[in-house]
C-alpha positions in Angstrom: -116.0 30.6 69.5 -114.1 31.1 66.3 -116.0 29.9 63.2 -114.4 26.9 61.4 -112.2 28.3 58.6 -112.9 27.4 55.0 -112.2 29.2 51.8 -111.5 28.4 48.1 -109.6 31.2 46.4 -106.8 33.0 48.3 -105.5 36.1 46.6 -102.3 38.0 47.6 -101.4 41.5 46.8 -98.5 42.2 44.5 -98.3 45.8 43.5 -95.2 45.3 41.4 -97.3 43.2 39.0 -99.7 46.0 38.1 -97.9 49.3 37.7 -100.3 52.1 36.9 -103.2 50.4 38.7 -103.9 50.9 42.4 -103.9 48.1 44.9 -107.5 48.6 46.0 -108.7 48.7 42.4 -107.0 45.4 41.6 -108.0 43.7 44.8 -111.7 44.8 44.4 -111.7 43.2 41.0 -110.5 40.0 42.5 -113.1 40.2 45.2 -115.8 40.7 42.6 -114.5 37.6 40.9 -115.0 35.5 44.0 -111.7 35.7 46.1 -112.8 34.7 49.6 -109.6 35.4 51.5 -107.1 38.2 50.9 -103.5 38.7 52.1 -101.6 41.9 52.2 -98.0 41.1 51.3 -95.6 44.0 51.1 -91.9 43.5 51.9 -90.8 47.0 51.1 -93.1 49.6 52.8 -92.2 51.1 56.2 -94.4 49.8 58.9 -96.4 53.0 59.3 -97.3 52.9 55.6 -98.0 49.2 55.8 -100.5 49.8 58.6 -102.3 52.4 56.6 -102.5 50.1 53.6 -103.8 47.3 55.8 -106.5 49.6 57.2 -107.7 50.6 53.7 -107.6 47.0 52.5 -109.5 45.9 55.6 -112.3 48.4 54.8 -112.6 46.9 51.3 -112.5 43.2 52.3 -115.1 43.9 55.1 -117.4 45.3 52.5 -117.3 41.8 50.8 -117.3 39.8 54.0 -113.9 38.4 53.3 -111.1 37.9 55.8 -107.9 40.0 55.5 -104.6 38.4 56.4 -101.4 40.4 56.9 -98.1 38.7 55.8 -95.3 38.5 58.5 -96.5 41.1 61.0 -98.9 40.3 63.9 -98.5 43.8 65.2 -99.7 45.3 61.9 -102.6 42.9 61.8 -103.6 44.1 65.3 -103.1 47.8 64.5 -105.3 47.4 61.3 -107.8 45.1 63.0 -107.1 42.5 60.3 -108.5 39.0 60.6 -105.2 37.3 61.0 -101.5 36.8 60.0 -99.5 34.6 57.7 -96.1 33.5 58.9 -93.0 32.1 57.2 -90.9 29.3 58.6 -88.4 31.8 59.9 -90.9 34.2 61.4 -92.4 34.3 64.9 -93.4 30.9 66.1 -97.1 30.0 65.9 -97.4 29.8 69.7 -96.0 33.3 70.2 -98.2 34.7 67.5 -101.2 33.1 69.1 -100.3 34.8 72.4 -100.3 38.2 70.7 -103.3 37.7 68.5 -105.6 35.7 70.8 -107.8 32.7 69.9 -110.2 34.4 67.5 -107.7 35.6 64.8 -106.5 33.4 62.0 -102.9 32.2 61.9 -101.5 30.6 58.7 -98.0 29.5 57.9 -96.1 28.6 54.7 -94.8 25.0 54.6 -92.5 23.3 52.0 -92.5 19.7 53.2 -94.8 17.4 55.1 -92.8 17.6 58.4 -93.4 21.3 58.5 -97.1 20.8 57.8 -97.4 18.3 60.7 -95.6 20.6 63.0 -97.9 23.5 62.0 -101.0 21.4 62.7 -99.7 20.4 66.1 -98.9 24.0 67.0 -102.4 25.2 66.3 -102.2 26.8 62.9 -105.6 27.5 61.3 -104.3 26.8 57.8 -101.1 26.1 56.0 -99.7 27.1 52.6 -98.3 24.3 50.5 -95.8 25.3 48.0 -94.3 26.7 45.9 -95.9 24.0 43.7 -94.2 25.4 40.7 -91.2 27.8 40.3 -92.4 31.4 40.9 -90.9 34.9 40.8 -92.7 35.5 44.1 -90.2 33.1 45.8 -87.0 33.4 43.8 -84.5 30.6 44.6 -87.1 28.4 46.4 -87.2 24.9 44.9 -90.7 23.9 43.7 -92.3 21.2 45.9 -94.3 19.8 43.0 -97.8 18.3 43.2 -96.3 15.4 45.1 -96.3 17.5 48.3 -99.9 18.6 47.5 -100.9 14.9 47.4 -99.1 14.3 50.7 -100.9 17.2 52.4 -104.3 16.1 51.0 -103.8 12.6 52.4 -102.5 13.5 55.8 -103.3 17.1 57.0 -106.6 17.8 58.8 -106.5 21.6 58.8 -107.2 23.6 55.6 -104.3 23.8 53.3 -103.9 26.1 50.2 -101.7 25.3 47.3 -99.6 28.2 46.2 -96.7 29.1 43.9 -96.8 29.4 40.1 -100.4 28.4 39.9 -102.2 29.7 36.8 -105.4 29.0 34.9 -103.5 26.6 32.7 -102.0 24.3 35.5 -104.7 24.7 38.1 -106.4 21.4 37.1 -103.2 19.5 37.7 -103.0 20.9 41.3 -106.7 20.1 41.9 -106.2 16.6 40.6 -103.4 16.1 43.2 -105.9 16.8 46.0 -105.9 20.6 46.5 -109.3 22.2 47.1 -108.0 25.7 47.8 -105.8 27.6 45.4 -103.7 30.8 45.8 -102.3 32.9 43.1 -100.5 36.2 42.9 -99.2 37.3 39.5 -101.7 35.1 37.6 -104.5 37.2 39.2 -103.2 40.7 40.1 -100.8 40.8 37.1 -103.7 40.1 34.7 -105.6 42.8 32.9 -108.8 41.3 34.1 -108.4 39.9 37.7 -112.1 39.4 38.0 -112.2 37.0 35.1 -109.2 35.0 36.2 -110.8 34.6 39.7 -114.1 33.4 38.2 -112.3 30.9 36.1 -110.2 29.5 38.9 -113.1 29.4 41.3 -115.1 27.5 38.7 -112.4 24.9 38.5 -112.3 24.6 42.3 -116.1 24.3 42.6 -116.2 21.6 39.9 -113.7 19.5 41.7 -115.5 20.0 45.1 -118.9 19.2 43.7 -117.6 16.1 42.0 -115.9 15.0 45.2 -119.1 15.6 47.3 -121.2 13.6 44.8 -118.8 10.7 45.0 -118.8 10.8 48.8 -122.6 11.1 48.9 -122.9 8.0 46.6 -120.4 6.0 48.7 -122.3 6.5 51.9 -125.8 6.5 50.5 -126.6 3.0 51.9 -125.5 3.9 55.4 -126.6 7.5 55.9 -128.5 8.0 59.2 -132.0 9.3 59.1 -130.9 12.6 60.8 -128.9 13.6 57.6 -132.2 14.0 55.7 -133.5 16.6 58.2 -133.4 20.2 56.7 -130.6 22.4 57.9 -131.6 25.1 60.4 -132.2 28.6 58.9 -129.3 31.0 59.1 -129.4 32.9 62.4 -131.7 30.3 63.9 -130.0 29.8 67.3 -131.4 27.0 69.4 -130.1 24.6 72.0 -130.5 20.9 71.7 -129.6 17.8 73.7 -127.3 15.4 72.1 -125.2 12.4 73.3 -121.5 13.0 72.6 -119.2 10.0 73.3 -121.7 8.6 75.7 -122.4 11.8 77.6 -125.5 13.9 77.4 -124.6 17.4 76.3 -126.5 20.6 75.5 -125.2 22.6 72.5 -126.1 25.4 70.1 -124.2 23.7 67.3 -126.3 23.4 64.1 -124.0 21.0 62.3 -121.5 18.3 63.0 -118.7 20.7 62.0 -119.8 23.3 64.6 -120.0 20.6 67.2 -116.5 19.5 66.4 -115.3 23.1 66.7 -116.8 23.3 70.2 -114.6 20.4 71.2 -111.6 21.9 69.3 -111.4 19.0 67.0 -111.3 20.7 63.6 -107.6 20.1 63.0 -107.3 16.8 64.7 -107.2 13.3 63.3 -110.8 12.3 64.1 -113.5 10.1 62.7 -117.1 11.2 63.4 -120.1 8.9 63.7 -123.7 10.2 63.8 -126.3 7.8 65.0 -124.0 4.9 64.2 -122.9 5.9 60.7 -119.5 7.3 59.7 -119.8 10.8 58.3 -117.0 11.8 55.9 -115.1 14.9 57.2 -116.0 16.7 53.9 -119.7 16.5 54.8 -119.5 17.6 58.4 -120.5 21.2 57.5 -123.6 19.9 55.7 -124.7 17.5 58.4 -127.4 18.9 60.6 -127.7 18.0 64.3 -131.0 17.1 65.8 -132.1 16.7 69.4 -131.6 13.2 70.7 -128.9 12.4 68.2 -125.8 10.4 69.2 -122.3 11.5 68.1 -119.1 9.6 68.5 -115.7 11.4 67.9 -113.0 8.8 67.6 -109.3 9.9 67.6 -106.8 8.0 65.6 -103.1 8.3 65.1 -101.7 8.1 61.6 -98.4 6.8 60.5 -95.5 8.8 59.1 
């Protein structure tokens, strides 16, 4: 079973932004700064050279336990044993890419309006890019979607989305305020003299918004939290099976958290409300909500407007 995807800071290669410094040197600095997903984007190199770059970058990202995504080319992702591919709107359809890559690899896609985001979610994308939020030299001629689209995606889309395009240390707060909880940058990071420092700064801003959001959510449900939420989380690597009741049926599962249980039922990207022992658990807390034997879980599907 593929682990539920989550990340905070997505960094994309851009060798034209750092002449005189090697790609691996720059990307390792970003990884030291906290980048937790990396994309190889190279529109110029021949495919053989691209595969070799991907293999070298994969060795580096594996050292940090970070997924490597290849832009545009599922075949390069397979040849380099990368963790996934990122598609554009005019690239291979998500369904065709899934047939090539299988169920365990990550598929992301760029979106520029809410209709594309909805379609990507329905097609089974693991995440979407939302942008360009601001004008950017990485996408010349592409009209900025502004933070209005970020707010739309935050309100409606269930799968992870990452805001991208012209994001810098200066405007990141505005994007986070609109509802983004994952940021992507190219030139602002790899074009900087100190990519590690920029990554730490951006990650600090993301974490501050996430922590503030979690605190507000915890306070809002504090009067109705089920007893099972106060049980300690299982230790990492502690695999055990428990019996739980899921939508009225007794089931046996190795899931340690509500998020893992949702993943078993392939519900991560769907419009679903979860109840544990009669209390609604906000989606943002699923990964921190432990399951205990004898618990009762209800997954309720709903259909949004739009």
